Structure formats: C-alpha cells, structure tokens
C-alpha atoms as one frame of an Amber mdcrd trajectory, in Angstrom:
protein
  25.549  11.615 -10.582  25.472  14.924  -8.756  25.609  15.070  -4.948  21.948
  16.202  -4.926  20.924  13.264  -7.086  22.845  10.880  -4.832  21.049  12.363
  -1.826  17.737  11.994  -3.707  18.431   8.253  -4.061  19.184   7.935  -0.327
  16.070   9.889   0.627  13.873   7.970  -1.823  14.768   4.700  -0.092  13.298
   5.973   3.184   9.641   5.976   2.142   9.621   5.584  -1.677   7.980   9.008
  -1.937   9.829  10.719  -4.767   8.456  14.231  -4.171   9.340  14.194  -0.484
  12.741  12.690  -1.298  13.411  15.599  -3.659  12.488  18.126  -0.951  14.662
  16.358   1.641  17.508  16.214  -0.889  17.440  19.998  -1.162  15.323  20.676
  -4.243  12.767  23.475  -4.112   9.368  22.387  -2.773   7.773  24.227  -5.708
   9.559  22.082  -8.290  10.042  18.917  -6.209   7.311  16.887  -7.939   8.670
  17.709 -11.391  12.299  17.082 -10.414  11.351  13.833  -8.674   9.566  12.546
 -11.753  12.462  13.638 -13.934  15.011  11.954 -11.650  13.099   8.653 -11.634
  13.108   8.638 -15.451  16.885   9.040 -15.651  18.357   5.563 -16.220  21.452
   6.086 -14.063  19.319   7.248 -11.112  16.753   4.455 -11.403  19.594   1.918
 -11.715  21.228   3.321  -8.566  17.880   3.059  -6.737  17.590  -0.583  -7.848
  21.146  -1.333  -6.685  20.575   0.370  -3.333  17.331  -1.540  -2.792  19.087
  -4.821  -3.641  21.894  -4.013  -1.155  19.332  -3.192   1.531  17.399  -6.383
   0.812  20.580  -8.468   1.110  21.651  -6.653   4.281  18.304  -7.005   6.052
  17.444 -10.365   4.504  14.008  -8.953   3.723  13.058 -10.288   0.335   9.826
 -10.573  -1.587   9.895 -14.329  -0.973  10.268 -13.854   2.766   7.404 -11.335
   2.887   5.168 -13.706   0.914   6.092 -16.593   3.204   5.175 -14.524   6.253
   1.872 -13.477   4.674   1.157 -17.133   3.940   1.852 -18.046   7.592  -0.725
 -15.491   8.695  -3.260 -16.322   6.002  -3.217 -20.084   6.501  -2.947 -20.205
  10.288  -4.668 -23.087  12.067  -5.630 -21.619  15.439  -5.923 -25.141  16.815
  -2.151 -25.103  17.183  -2.511 -22.627  20.047  -4.463 -25.040  22.256  -3.770
 -28.269  24.124  -5.997 -31.336  23.690  -8.057 -30.264  26.721  -8.775 -26.842
  25.145  -6.454 -24.787  27.336  -4.154 -22.237  25.762  -0.635 -23.591  25.355
   2.277 -21.636  26.815   3.921 -19.526  24.066   7.096 -21.601  24.060   5.057
 -24.747  23.279   3.190 -23.217  20.337   4.436 -23.790  16.813   6.397 -20.853
  15.322   3.649 -20.271  12.715   1.074 -19.871  15.492   3.289 -17.513  17.505
   3.933 -15.410  14.390   0.193 -14.822  13.962  -0.397 -13.603  17.517  -0.936
  -9.842  17.637  -1.615  -9.725  21.358  -2.019 -11.866  24.446  -3.776 -10.708
  27.588  -3.736 -12.615  30.864  -6.012 -11.543  33.717  -5.859 -13.153  37.116
  -9.139 -14.088  38.741  -9.035 -13.319  42.459 -11.184 -14.497  45.333 -10.531
 -12.770  48.628  -7.072 -11.778  47.443  -6.090 -15.268  46.316  -5.570 -16.155
  42.647  -8.108 -18.835  41.751  -7.646 -18.785  37.983  -6.509 -16.907  34.910
  -8.483 -15.630  31.926  -6.440 -15.566  28.733  -7.354 -13.633  25.613  -5.502
 -14.125  22.380  -5.737 -11.630  19.521  -4.598 -12.748  16.076  -3.372 -10.789
  13.092  -5.808  -9.993  10.292  -6.166 -13.262   8.380  -8.508 -11.769   5.764
  -6.065  -8.918   5.171  -3.212 -11.377   4.631  -5.342 -13.452   2.250  -6.333
 -10.304   0.341  -2.700  -9.280  -0.117  -1.778 -12.770  -1.314  -4.730 -12.835
  -3.722  -3.652  -9.487  -5.157  -0.113 -10.748  -5.567  -1.320 -13.866  -7.381
  -3.655 -11.868  -9.642  -6.759 -13.486  -8.144  -8.155 -10.170  -6.971  -8.336
  -7.145  -9.198  -9.808  -4.325  -7.166  -7.810  -1.577  -8.833  -8.895   0.474
 -11.818  -6.773  -0.400 -14.804  -6.818   1.828 -17.853  -5.891  -0.318 -20.848
  -5.306   2.429 -23.343  -6.588   5.706 -24.631  -9.478   4.137 -26.530 -10.746
   2.409 -23.381 -10.358   5.456 -21.143 -13.950   6.629 -20.439 -12.858  10.204
 -19.732 -10.991  10.430 -23.030 -13.979   8.956 -24.892 -16.273  11.555 -23.321
 -13.958  14.412 -24.241 -13.684  13.135 -27.810 -17.458  12.781 -28.131 -18.106
  16.395 -27.140 -15.117  17.870 -28.907 -16.239  20.391 -31.505 -19.808  20.381
 -30.200 -19.413  23.478 -28.045 -21.816  26.320 -28.787 -20.534  28.729 -31.380
 -21.054  32.468 -30.906 -23.821  33.919 -33.058 -24.329  37.497 -34.210 -27.069
  39.226 -32.235 -29.062  39.827 -35.431 -29.510  36.052 -35.766 -31.014  35.676
 -32.290 -34.795  35.188 -32.105 -36.788  38.207 -30.963 -38.765  38.050 -27.721
 -42.569  37.948 -27.946 -44.346  41.245 -28.519 -41.240  43.054 -29.705 -41.965
  43.439 -33.385
C-alpha cells in the first residue's frame, strides 16, 4: 500500500466519507470522488479499513452490541424509575443506571419567597424514545423506509427509458411536411 493509500485509510476512519478522506490524504479535489471509489474497491485497502475499524472497536470497547444495548435502554425506559413512591424526583444517585442513561437534561429552579428558598421545581428532559425505537426497528428489519431497487427490471426509471427508447421523433424531409392552409 502506498503512503497516500495508507493516509486515505486513516482519513476514512474519521468520518467514513471516502471523497473527503481522499482530499485530506492529498488526492486532487477534482478526482477525489473517483479515486475514493477506486480505493474502496481495492481488496487490500478495504481489508485494511476493516482491520483498523476492528482495532478501534476493541480499543474503545464500542461495538455494535454495545450500541444496540444502549439504544434498547433508551427505547424501553420506564420513567417511573425516576420517581419515589410519593411522586418526587429521586436524586440522580438513587436512580437506576438505565434511567440515568436516558436523561438528556435536568433543570432545577429554586422557588424564593422574600429571599428565602421555599421549594424547588425540577424539570427532567429525556432522550428521544421514538428515535431510539425507530433505529432499533430499522436494525431488526421491522421498518423499511428506504427505497430499495431490486434490479434493473424493477427500476422504474430504467423501465421508462426502455419504453421510450427508439420512439424519438425522426427528422423528415421538408417536402414531406404538410403545407399550411391557403398556400397551394
């Protein structure tokens, strides 16, 4: 692998944007998209990308299983775990880890009366439960909201092109054109 290709692999791991990785690796911006596509098709480059991603996953302990587990925690949260039996919000350290993981924000406002604190208003903001469920449904194949082209015969654009192919107007000699009215 050339030094530029090695750099391409490193840059690709940053954001998984092959064209931008090619530019950052030193390829010309004009040819970056082509080079990027070409590089990703080369077996030794794609294998190096896979190895680098596996090393990163092991190093950071971020795996597909861990991401799915975290999504499941958010998707299946029981908000009741954030409250005591009397309905008051539990202190964070008393909440279950699954409940704490789903908290996106916590706001505490003191209620004052003549300068003295007479109470606290607490607002809890949770992560997007519907978003987490949607991602899990997509992963499990329960939600198909993406256009999937099965093959050329099922591609509506290709079918349209084939149906009009050869039906374009053919040039005609001017002598074959009809004459306008009154010009005889």
